[in-house]
C-alpha positions in Angstrom: 17.7 -76.1 -0.1 14.0 -75.9 0.6 14.6 -72.6 2.5 16.5 -71.2 -0.4 13.7 -72.1 -2.8 11.2 -70.4 -0.6 13.2 -67.2 -0.5 13.6 -67.2 -4.2 9.8 -67.4 -4.6 9.4 -64.0 -2.7 9.4 -61.1 -5.3 12.3 -58.7 -5.1 10.5 -55.5 -4.4 11.9 -52.1 -5.3 10.9 -48.5 -4.5 7.3 -47.7 -5.6 6.8 -44.8 -8.0 4.8 -41.9 -6.5 1.8 -40.4 -8.3 2.4 -37.0 -6.7 3.2 -34.3 -7.9 2.2 -35.3 -11.4 -1.2 -36.4 -10.4 -3.7 -36.7 -7.5 -3.3 -39.9 -5.4 -6.5 -41.9 -5.0 -7.5 -45.2 -3.4 -7.0 -46.8 -6.8 -3.3 -46.0 -6.3 -2.9 -46.6 -2.6 -5.3 -49.6 -2.6 -7.8 -50.5 0.2 -6.5 -53.0 2.7 -9.0 -55.7 3.9 -8.9 -57.0 7.4 -7.9 -60.7 7.6 -10.0 -61.8 4.5 -9.8 -65.5 3.7 -11.6 -67.8 1.3 -10.9 -70.6 -1.3 -11.2 -71.0 -5.1 -14.3 -72.6 -6.5 -12.5 -73.5 -9.8 -9.0 -73.5 -11.2 -7.4 -70.2 -12.3 -5.1 -70.0 -15.2 -2.3 -67.3 -15.7 -4.5 -65.3 -18.2 -7.8 -65.5 -16.4 -9.4 -62.2 -15.4 -12.4 -63.7 -13.6 -11.8 -65.6 -10.3 -14.5 -67.7 -8.8 -14.4 -67.9 -5.0 -16.5 -69.5 -2.3 -17.3 -66.1 -0.6 -16.2 -62.5 -0.8 -17.5 -61.7 2.7 -14.9 -59.5 4.4 -13.7 -57.7 1.4 -14.5 -54.0 1.2 -17.0 -52.7 -1.3 -15.3 -51.3 -4.4 -16.6 -48.3 -6.3 -15.1 -46.3 -9.0 -11.4 -45.6 -8.4 -10.9 -48.2 -5.7 -9.0 -51.5 -5.8 -7.9 -54.3 -3.4 -5.1 -56.9 -3.5 -5.6 -60.6 -2.9 -2.9 -63.2 -2.6 -3.2 -66.8 -4.1 -0.2 -68.9 -3.4 2.7 -66.6 -4.3 0.8 -64.4 -6.7 -0.6 -61.0 -5.8 -3.7 -59.9 -7.9 -5.1 -56.4 -8.1 -8.9 -56.7 -7.9 -11.2 -53.9 -9.2 -14.5 -55.7 -9.1 -16.3 -57.8 -6.5 -19.6 -59.7 -6.4 -20.8 -62.3 -3.9 -18.5 -65.0 -5.2 -16.6 -63.5 -8.0 -13.4 -61.4 -8.2 -12.6 -59.5 -11.4 -9.4 -58.0 -12.7 -7.6 -57.2 -15.9 -4.7 -59.1 -17.4 -2.2 -56.3 -16.5 -3.2 -56.7 -12.8 -2.2 -60.4 -12.7 1.2 -60.9 -11.1 0.8 -57.5 -9.3 3.8 -55.8 -7.6 6.5 -57.9 -9.1 4.9 -61.3 -8.6 4.3 -63.8 -11.4 0.9 -64.8 -12.9 0.5 -68.5 -12.4 -2.1 -71.3 -12.4 -3.9 -72.0 -9.1 -5.9 -75.2 -8.5 -9.5 -75.3 -7.1 -9.6 -75.1 -3.4 -6.4 -73.0 -3.1 -6.6 -70.4 -0.4 -7.4 -66.7 -1.3 -6.2 -64.2 1.3 -6.5 -60.4 1.7 -4.2 -58.6 4.0 -1.6 -55.8 4.1 1.1 -56.4 1.5 4.4 -54.6 0.9 2.6 -52.5 -1.7 0.5 -50.7 0.9 3.5 -49.6 2.9 5.8 -48.9 -0.1 3.3 -46.8 -2.0 2.4 -44.8 1.0 6.1 -44.2 1.7 6.7 -43.1 -1.9 3.9 -40.6 -1.8 5.1 -39.2 1.5 8.7 -38.9 0.3 7.4 -37.2 -2.9 5.4 -34.7 -0.9 8.5 -33.8 1.2 10.8 -33.6 -1.8 8.5 -31.5 -3.9 7.3 -29.1 -1.2 10.6 -28.6 0.5 11.6 -25.9 0.9 8.3 -24.2 -0.2 6.3 -25.7 2.7 8.5 -26.2 5.7 7.2 -25.2 9.1 10.6 -25.7 10.7 13.5 -24.9 8.3 17.0 -26.0 9.2 18.7 -23.7 11.7 21.2 -21.2 10.3 19.7 -21.5 6.8 17.9 -19.2 4.3 15.3 -21.8 3.4 11.8 -20.3 3.2 9.3 -21.6 5.8 6.4 -21.2 3.5 6.2 -20.6 -0.2 3.6 -21.2 -3.0 3.9 -20.8 -6.7 0.7 -20.5 -8.7 -0.4 -19.7 -12.3 -3.8 -18.2 -12.8 -6.1 -18.7 -15.8 -5.2 -17.0 -19.1 -8.5 -17.2 -20.8 -12.2 -17.4 -20.1 -14.5 -15.3 -17.9 -14.3 -16.4 -14.3 -16.8 -13.7 -13.3 -16.1 -14.0 -9.6 -13.8 -12.8 -6.8 -10.7 -15.0 -6.8 -8.5 -15.7 -3.8 -5.4 -17.6 -4.9 -4.5 -18.0 -1.2 -7.0 -17.6 1.6 -7.2 -17.8 5.4 -10.8 -18.1 6.5 -11.6 -17.7 10.2 -15.3 -18.4 10.3 -16.0 -17.6 14.0 -14.3 -15.9 16.9 -15.7 -15.3 20.4 -12.4 -15.6 22.3 -12.1 -13.5 25.4 -8.5 -12.2 25.2 -8.7 -10.1 28.4 -6.7 -6.8 28.6 -6.5 -4.3 25.8 -3.0 -5.3 24.7 -4.0 -8.9 24.1 -5.0 -8.7 20.5 -6.6 -11.7 18.7 -4.9 -11.9 15.4 -5.9 -13.6 12.2 -2.3 -13.8 11.1 0.7 -13.0 13.2 4.3 -12.6 11.8 7.1 -12.2 14.3 10.5 -11.5 12.9 13.5 -10.9 15.2 16.5 -9.3 13.7 20.0 -8.1 14.8 23.5 -9.4 15.2 27.1 -8.6 14.3 26.8 -10.2 10.9 23.5 -8.5 9.9 23.6 -6.1 7.0 20.9 -4.5 4.8 17.3 -3.5 5.3 14.5 -5.8 6.5 10.8 -6.1 5.7 8.5 -8.0 8.0 5.7 -8.5 5.4 6.2 -7.7 1.7 3.5 -7.5 -1.0 4.6 -7.0 -4.6 2.0 -6.6 -7.4 3.4 -6.2 -10.9 1.5 -5.5 -14.1 3.5 -7.2 -16.8 1.2 -6.7 -19.8 -1.8 -4.5 -20.6 -5.2 -5.7 -19.4 -8.2 -6.4 -21.6 -9.4 -3.3 -23.5 -12.9 -4.0 -22.2 -11.9 -4.0 -18.5 -14.1 -1.7 -16.5 -11.8 -1.5 -13.4 -8.1 -1.0 -13.6 -7.3 -0.4 -9.9 -4.3 -2.4 -8.9 -3.7 -2.6 -5.1 -0.5 -4.2 -3.7 -1.9 -4.4 -0.2 -5.5 -3.9 1.0 -7.0 -3.6 4.4 -10.7 -3.8 4.8 -12.5 -3.4 8.1 -16.2 -3.9 8.1 -18.4 -3.5 11.2 -21.8 -5.0 10.6 -23.2 -5.0 14.1 -23.8 -2.3 16.7 -21.0 -2.8 19.3 -22.8 -1.6 22.5 -22.8 2.1 21.6 -25.8 4.1 22.7 -25.3 7.3 20.7 -22.9 8.7 18.0 -21.2 11.0 20.5 -17.9 11.1 22.4 -18.4 8.9 25.5 -21.5 7.1 24.2 -20.2 5.6 21.0 -18.4 2.2 21.2 -16.0 0.4 18.8 -13.4 1.6 16.3 -12.7 0.3 12.8 -9.2 0.6 11.3 -8.4 -0.6 7.8 -4.7 -0.1 8.7 -2.9 0.5 11.9 0.9 1.1 11.7 2.7 1.1 15.0 6.3 2.3 15.2 8.0 2.3 18.6 11.5 2.3 19.9 13.4 2.1 23.1 16.8 2.5 21.4 19.1 5.5 21.7 20.3 7.6 18.8 17.9 6.2 16.3 17.8 8.2 13.1 14.1 8.0 12.2 10.9 6.7 13.8 7.9 6.9 11.4 4.5 5.4 11.3 4.8 4.8 7.6 6.5 6.0 4.4 5.0 6.2 1.0 7.5 6.2 -1.8 5.7 7.2 -5.0 7.2 7.7 -8.4 8.2 6.1 -11.7 10.0 6.6 -15.0 6.7 6.4 -17.0 4.0 9.0 -17.3 0.8 9.5 -15.3 -2.0 12.0 -15.2 -2.2 12.1 -11.4 0.4 11.4 -8.7 -0.5 11.5 -5.0 1.5 10.6 -1.9 -1.7 10.0 -0.1 -5.2 10.0 -1.5 -7.9 10.2 1.2 -11.3 9.6 -0.4 -14.6 9.9 1.5 -17.2 7.3 0.6 -21.0 7.0 1.3 -22.7 10.1 2.6 -22.6 9.8 6.4 -20.2 12.2 8.3 -18.9 11.8 11.8 -21.1 13.6 14.3 -18.3 14.6 16.6 -15.4 15.0 14.3 -15.1 14.4 10.5 -11.8 15.0 8.7 -9.8 13.7 5.7 -6.6 13.9 7.7 -6.1 14.0 11.4 -3.0 14.8 13.5 -3.2 13.8 17.1 -1.2 12.5 20.0 -1.7 10.2 23.0 1.3 11.2 24.9 4.2 13.1 23.2 2.7 15.9 21.0 4.1 16.6 17.6 6.4 19.6 17.3 5.1 20.3 13.8 1.7 19.3 12.5 2.8 19.5 8.8 6.4 19.8 7.8 7.9 20.3 4.4 11.5 19.0 4.6 14.6 18.3 2.6 15.3 15.2 4.7 15.2 12.9 1.7 17.8 15.0 -0.1 15.5 16.9 -2.5 13.1 19.8 -2.4 9.7 18.6 -1.3 7.8 20.8 -3.8 8.7 22.0 -7.3 9.3 25.7 -7.9 6.0 26.1 -9.8 4.1 24.2 -7.1 1.7 25.2 -4.3 2.1 24.4 -0.6 -1.6 24.2 0.2 -4.0 24.6 -2.7 -7.2 23.5 -4.4 -7.7 22.1 -7.9 -9.3 25.3 -9.0 -12.9 23.9 -9.0 -15.4 26.4 -7.5 -16.7 25.1 -4.1 -18.2 26.7 -1.0 -16.8 26.1 2.5 -17.4 27.9 5.8 -13.9 28.6 6.9 -10.5 28.6 5.1 -8.2 28.3 8.1 -9.3 28.5 11.7 -6.9 28.5 14.7 -9.1 30.8 16.7 -9.3 28.5 19.8 -5.4 28.4 20.0 -3.1 30.7 21.8 -0.2 31.4 19.3 2.8 32.8 21.1 4.8 33.4 17.9 3.6 34.2 14.4 0.4 32.9 13.1 1.7 33.4 9.6 5.2 34.2 8.3 6.6 34.4 4.8 9.6 35.8 2.8 10.2 39.5 2.6 9.1 40.2 6.2 5.5 39.3 5.7 4.0 38.1 8.9 0.9 38.0 11.1 1.4 37.6 14.8 -0.6 35.4 17.1 -2.3 38.5 18.4 -3.4 39.6 14.9 -0.8 42.3 14.2 0.5 42.2 10.6 3.4 43.3 8.5 2.8 43.1 4.7 5.3 44.6 2.3 2.5 44.9 -0.2 -1.0 43.5 -0.8 -2.7 43.1 -4.1 -6.4 44.2 -4.1 -8.0 43.7 -7.5 -9.4 47.0 -8.9 -7.5 49.3 -6.5 -4.0 49.4 -8.1 -3.0 53.1 -8.6 -0.9 54.5 -11.4 2.1 56.9 -11.5 4.0 59.3 -13.8 7.3 61.0 -13.2 9.6 63.6 -14.7 13.4 63.5 -14.7 13.6 59.9 -16.0 14.8 60.8 -19.5 12.7 58.5 -21.7 12.2 56.1 -18.8 9.0 55.0 -17.0 7.3 55.1 -13.6 5.4 51.9 -12.7 3.9 50.3 -9.6 4.9 47.0 -8.1 2.3 44.3 -8.9 1.3 44.0 -5.2 0.7 47.7 -4.7 -2.7 49.2 -3.6 -4.0 52.7 -3.0 -2.9 52.4 0.6 0.6 51.0 0.3 3.1 49.7 -2.2 6.3 50.4 -4.2 7.0 52.8 -7.0 9.6 51.7 -9.5 11.6 54.3 -11.5 13.3 53.0 -14.6 15.4 55.8 -16.1 16.5 55.6 -19.8 18.6 58.0 -21.9 19.6 61.1 -19.9 17.9 61.2 -16.6 18.3 64.1 -14.1 18.9 64.3 -10.4 15.4 65.5 -9.5 11.9 65.0 -10.7 8.2 65.1 -9.8 6.0 62.0 -9.3 2.2 62.0 -9.5 0.6 59.0 -7.8 -3.0 58.6 -9.0 -5.4 56.5 -6.9 -7.7 54.1 -8.5 -11.2 55.1 -7.5 -10.0 57.7 -5.0 -8.7 57.4 -1.4 -10.5 59.0 1.6 -13.2 61.6 1.7 -11.5 64.9 2.4 -7.8 64.5 1.7 -4.9 62.1 1.6 -1.7 62.0 3.5 1.3 60.0 2.2 4.8 59.0 3.4 7.6 58.1 1.0 10.9 56.4 1.7 13.6 55.0 -0.5 14.1 51.3 -0.5 17.4 50.1 0.9 19.3 47.6 -1.3 17.2 48.3 -4.4 18.5 50.4 -7.2 21.2 53.0 -7.1 19.8 55.8 -4.8 22.6 57.9 -3.3 22.4 57.9 0.5 19.8 59.1 1.2 17.2 59.7 -1.6 15.2 62.8 -0.8 11.4 62.9 -1.1 9.0 65.8 -0.4 5.2 66.0 -0.7 4.0 69.0 -2.8 0.3 68.4 -2.7 -2.3 65.7 -2.2 -6.1 65.1 -2.6 -8.5 62.2 -2.5 -7.5 61.3 -6.1 -3.8 61.8 -6.3 -0.6 62.8 -4.5 2.3 64.9 -6.0 5.8 64.8 -4.6 9.3 65.3 -5.8 12.4 63.2 -5.6 16.1 64.0 -5.7 19.6 62.8 -5.0 23.1 64.0 -5.3 23.9 63.4 -8.9 21.8 62.3 -11.8 20.0 58.9 -11.9 21.9 56.2 -13.8 20.1 54.9 -16.9 19.5 51.2 -16.8 19.2 51.0 -13.0 16.0 50.5 -11.1 15.0 52.9 -8.2 12.4 51.9 -5.7 10.2 54.1 -3.5 7.9 52.7 -0.8 4.8 54.7 -0.1 2.0 54.6 2.5 -1.1 56.7 2.0 -4.0 57.2 4.3 -7.4 58.6 3.3 -9.1 61.2 5.6 
């Protein structure tokens, strides 16, 4: 029976309640455990007393704000928040702590300080709360064959006030690094993500690192900077890295804000690209760029300096710049420009320079047979030279007109006959040069243009006379010209 009464005197303890995640755990919650403290009462203690007189408090830890210790007198645990040389203070709510019962204790009773069930149980409750609340957001080793994230944070930033500072919601700070990693390929990385993929059940695209930035509402009307960057790489070199001069061979060190590496040993891969920029939206914007390369500061490279560089370390590129329908649509709109300026007047030394290259094919090729070979020979159907466009007149067109193709010059071009009404089968054309051609006389050749208009085969042309200011020739065919059709005549004239 005595053993049964002793067991009944021990409090029935349950699971402690964790402070986390609804608060921050302190020593006031976990309590400070003394090491084998023991003393006796100097006077009797009643169940409602909050001041306990003891012979000595030597051995108890010093208590400051937010700290507490537990002592045991008989079968009662008391949570102590104040200690002097021979006095322990508490509050009424801390009598009968941790499920025990506040009771009277006679003078001379023993007062003990040691680890109690509370110390273990509260620590266990907090640990369980951390695991339950952070799993699966912080889990370094997720269960195998699961989709549980290994690391995840959810944060809510301030919605008012002026923080007036740079803010890092998450930050990795590496304050020093002097590691010797050895060979070139042994990079020292601040953050390394390795993702291995592949298998018979795998389906869908994969992204090693994703950064999503979304503007959900308009910013402050007084904001002075509205640049939103989903991913930013900043490389800063603040010390000379053993270079002796800014020249090839003497300069040392390279700084890359971004380095995309794509490599493959697989066969029959569809695409291998260093990067892809998908730019578009259903809204409206003043400017849309696939890539905007902006030079900052004033210093230029002493050896090379370029906004965009195409190079190779082993396999050269077949095309330096390629406009393609690979993504199922035309790369440029019909009213666009392949290579152009914004129209602002600037001065440069050279427009296009491949003079150091040997070009085995065409240096320039375009529609309509326009081309310039690698050796400098050129074929131009017509060339517009402002101020040197000739004029023409013709008989035999009824009430129709004779005009020049818009790309025509004094030297070469196309005459367009547009008969109306009742045209004839012959006529005379006068080609008047703008500003004259040659010094002594002019010689011209005329041919009909295949596939243009309704010339009978062949159209006949004969020069009657020419001078430095004009050329007169006749045209003719078997049968009258047809009103409503267009007849083209190509000419080449040489001044002498």
